[in-house]
Backbone as numpy.savetxt, mean C-alpha at the origin, in Angstrom:
# Nx Ny Nz CAx CAy CAz Cx Cy Cz
42.41 -2.05 -1.71 41.50 -1.65 -2.76 40.44 -2.70 -3.03
40.76 -3.95 -2.85 39.81 -5.02 -3.12 38.58 -4.94 -2.24
38.75 -4.53 -0.98 37.61 -4.44 -0.07 36.61 -3.38 -0.51
37.11 -2.26 -1.00 36.21 -1.18 -1.46 35.40 -1.65 -2.66
36.04 -2.36 -3.54 35.34 -2.87 -4.73 34.26 -3.87 -4.35
34.58 -4.73 -3.38 33.59 -5.70 -2.93 32.39 -5.01 -2.29
32.65 -3.92 -1.56 31.56 -3.16 -0.95 30.63 -2.58 -1.99
31.21 -2.09 -3.10 30.38 -1.54 -4.18 29.55 -2.63 -4.85
30.16 -3.78 -5.03 29.44 -4.89 -5.64 28.29 -5.32 -4.75
28.55 -5.40 -3.44 27.49 -5.76 -2.49 26.37 -4.74 -2.51
26.72 -3.46 -2.56 25.71 -2.40 -2.59 24.89 -2.52 -3.87
25.55 -2.76 -5.00 24.83 -2.92 -6.26 23.88 -4.11 -6.21
24.34 -5.19 -5.60 23.49 -6.38 -5.49 22.27 -6.10 -4.63
22.46 -5.37 -3.52 21.33 -5.03 -2.65 20.35 -4.11 -3.37
20.87 -3.17 -4.12 20.00 -2.26 -4.87 19.18 -3.05 -5.90
19.83 -3.95 -6.62 19.13 -4.74 -7.62 18.07 -5.63 -6.97
18.38 -6.21 -5.82 17.40 -7.02 -5.10 16.19 -6.19 -4.70
16.45 -4.97 -4.24 15.35 -4.08 -3.83 14.49 -3.70 -5.03
15.12 -3.44 -6.16 14.38 -3.12 -7.38 13.50 -4.30 -7.77
14.06 -5.49 -7.70 13.29 -6.70 -8.03 12.11 -6.87 -7.08
12.33 -6.62 -5.77 11.25 -6.73 -4.80 10.13 -5.74 -5.10
10.51 -4.51 -5.44 9.50 -3.49 -5.75 8.70 -3.84 -7.00
9.38 -4.37 -8.01 8.68 -4.77 -9.23 7.71 -5.91 -8.94
8.13 -6.87 -8.13 7.26 -7.99 -7.76 6.04 -7.49 -6.98
6.27 -6.57 -6.05 5.16 -6.02 -5.27 4.19 -5.27 -6.17
4.71 -4.57 -7.15 3.87 -3.83 -8.09 3.00 -4.80 -8.91
3.60 -5.91 -9.33 2.84 -6.91 -10.08 1.73 -7.50 -9.22
2.06 -7.84 -7.97 1.06 -8.42 -7.08 -0.08 -7.45 -6.82
0.25 -6.19 -6.61 -0.79 -5.19 -6.35 -1.72 -5.08 -7.55
-1.16 -5.11 -8.74 -1.97 -5.04 -9.95 -2.88 -6.24 -10.10
-2.40 -7.41 -9.72 -3.20 -8.62 -9.82 -4.34 -8.60 -8.82
-4.07 -8.13 -7.62 -5.09 -8.11 -6.58 -6.26 -7.23 -7.00
-5.97 -6.12 -7.65 -7.03 -5.19 -8.04 -7.41 -5.34 -9.51
-7.06 -6.47 -10.10 -7.51 -6.83 -11.43 -7.05 -5.86 -12.51
-5.95 -5.16 -12.29 -5.35 -4.35 -13.33 -6.10 -3.09 -13.73
-7.17 -2.77 -13.05 -7.93 -1.56 -13.37 -7.19 -0.35 -12.81
-6.70 0.53 -13.67 -5.91 1.67 -13.19 -6.67 2.57 -12.22
-7.95 2.73 -12.41 -8.74 3.58 -11.52 -8.83 2.95 -10.13
-9.01 1.62 -10.09 -9.07 0.92 -8.80 -7.71 0.96 -8.11
-6.64 0.84 -8.88 -5.30 0.93 -8.31 -5.07 2.31 -7.71
-5.46 3.35 -8.41 -5.28 4.71 -7.93 -6.07 4.93 -6.66
-7.31 4.46 -6.66 -8.16 4.62 -5.48 -7.59 3.86 -4.28
-7.10 2.65 -4.52 -6.54 1.86 -3.43 -5.29 2.54 -2.85
-4.46 3.07 -3.71 -3.26 3.77 -3.23 -3.65 5.00 -2.43
-4.65 5.71 -2.87 -5.12 6.88 -2.14 -5.65 6.48 -0.76
-6.40 5.39 -0.69 -6.92 4.92 0.59 -5.79 4.48 1.53
-4.78 3.81 0.96 -3.65 3.38 1.78 -2.89 4.58 2.36
-2.71 5.60 1.54 -2.03 6.81 2.02 -2.85 7.50 3.12
-4.16 7.57 2.92 -5.02 8.18 3.93 -4.96 7.38 5.23
-4.93 6.06 5.11 -4.87 5.22 6.30 -3.56 5.44 7.05
-2.46 5.56 6.32 -1.16 5.83 6.93 -1.19 7.14 7.70
-1.79 8.16 7.11 -1.89 9.46 7.78 -2.74 9.38 9.04
-3.85 8.67 8.96 -4.70 8.52 10.14 -4.00 7.75 11.25
-3.23 6.73 10.89 -2.48 5.98 11.90 -1.44 6.88 12.57
-0.81 7.75 11.79 0.15 8.69 12.36 -0.54 9.61 13.35
-1.71 10.13 12.95 -2.46 11.00 13.84 -2.90 10.27 15.11
-3.32 9.02 14.94 -3.76 8.22 16.09 -2.62 8.04 17.09
-1.43 7.82 16.59 -0.29 7.65 17.47 0.10 8.93 18.20
-0.26 10.07 17.62 0.15 11.35 18.21 -0.91 11.96 19.13
-2.15 11.52 19.00 -3.22 12.16 19.78 -3.33 11.56 21.18
-3.80 12.39 22.11 -4.00 11.91 23.48 -5.46 12.01 23.89
-6.26 12.69 23.12 -7.67 12.90 23.44 -8.47 11.66 23.05
-9.22 11.10 24.00 -9.92 9.83 23.79 -11.00 9.92 22.70
-11.73 11.02 22.65 -12.77 11.16 21.64 -12.15 11.19 20.25
-11.04 11.90 20.10 -10.35 11.96 18.81 -9.82 10.59 18.43
-9.30 9.85 19.40 -8.82 8.49 19.12 -9.95 7.62 18.58
-11.13 7.76 19.19 -12.28 6.98 18.75 -12.66 7.35 17.31
-12.62 8.64 17.00 -12.93 9.10 15.64 -11.92 8.53 14.64
-10.66 8.57 15.00 -9.62 8.08 14.10 -9.74 6.58 13.88
-10.02 5.83 14.94 -10.20 4.38 14.80 -11.38 4.06 13.90
-12.43 4.83 14.03 -13.61 4.64 13.18 -13.27 4.93 11.71
-12.53 6.00 11.49 -12.13 6.36 10.12 -11.22 5.29 9.52
-10.31 4.75 10.31 -9.42 3.70 9.82 -10.23 2.44 9.47
-11.21 2.11 10.29 -12.06 0.95 10.00 -12.81 1.15 8.68
-13.29 2.37 8.46 -13.99 2.68 7.21 -13.06 2.53 6.01
-11.83 3.02 6.13 -10.86 2.88 5.05 -10.55 1.41 4.79
-10.42 0.63 5.86 -10.16 -0.80 5.71 -11.28 -1.50 4.95
-12.52 -1.13 5.26 -13.65 -1.76 4.57 -13.68 -1.36 3.09
-13.32 -0.12 2.81 -13.26 0.31 1.40 -12.15 -0.40 0.65
-11.00 -0.57 1.30 -9.89 -1.30 0.66 -10.27 -2.75 0.40
-10.96 -3.37 1.35 -11.40 -4.76 1.16 -12.36 -4.85 -0.01
-13.27 -3.89 -0.12 -14.23 -3.89 -1.22 -13.51 -3.73 -2.56
-12.45 -2.96 -2.59 -11.70 -2.79 -3.84 -10.96 -4.06 -4.24
-10.52 -4.83 -3.24 -9.77 -6.04 -3.54 -10.67 -7.16 -4.03
-11.95 -7.11 -3.71 -12.89 -8.11 -4.21 -13.07 -7.89 -5.70
-13.23 -8.96 -6.47 -13.41 -8.79 -7.91 -14.69 -8.01 -8.21
-14.65 -7.18 -9.25 -15.85 -6.42 -9.60 -16.96 -7.36 -10.04
-18.22 -7.00 -9.79 -19.34 -7.85 -10.22 -19.39 -7.89 -11.74
-19.86 -9.00 -12.30 -19.96 -9.08 -13.77 -20.98 -8.07 -14.28
-20.71 -7.58 -15.47 -21.60 -6.59 -16.07 -22.91 -7.25 -16.46
-23.99 -6.52 -16.25 -25.31 -7.05 -16.62 -25.53 -6.88 -18.12
-26.18 -7.85 -18.68 -26.54 -7.75 -20.11 -27.95 -7.20 -20.21
-28.15 -6.34 -21.15 -29.49 -5.76 -21.34 -30.30 -6.53 -22.34
């Protein structure tokens, strides 16, 4: 019986570690994009789109389509980079 209990404790510890890792990643992501919820939403949308394009790139065999997908991924990368840069200061009138 002791071994089963230790397995549960180990599983609980791994789950708690994973929760802690996810919370830390969430904090870092918020800091990178300066806490702006709209920028966070847009960045997440771009990351999801990039993941989908990478999946399509891996599945396609047509060279022209591969070129299109690589171009689209590069565009998403540039948009993500622009989001990670701090926003310009507001102009005073």
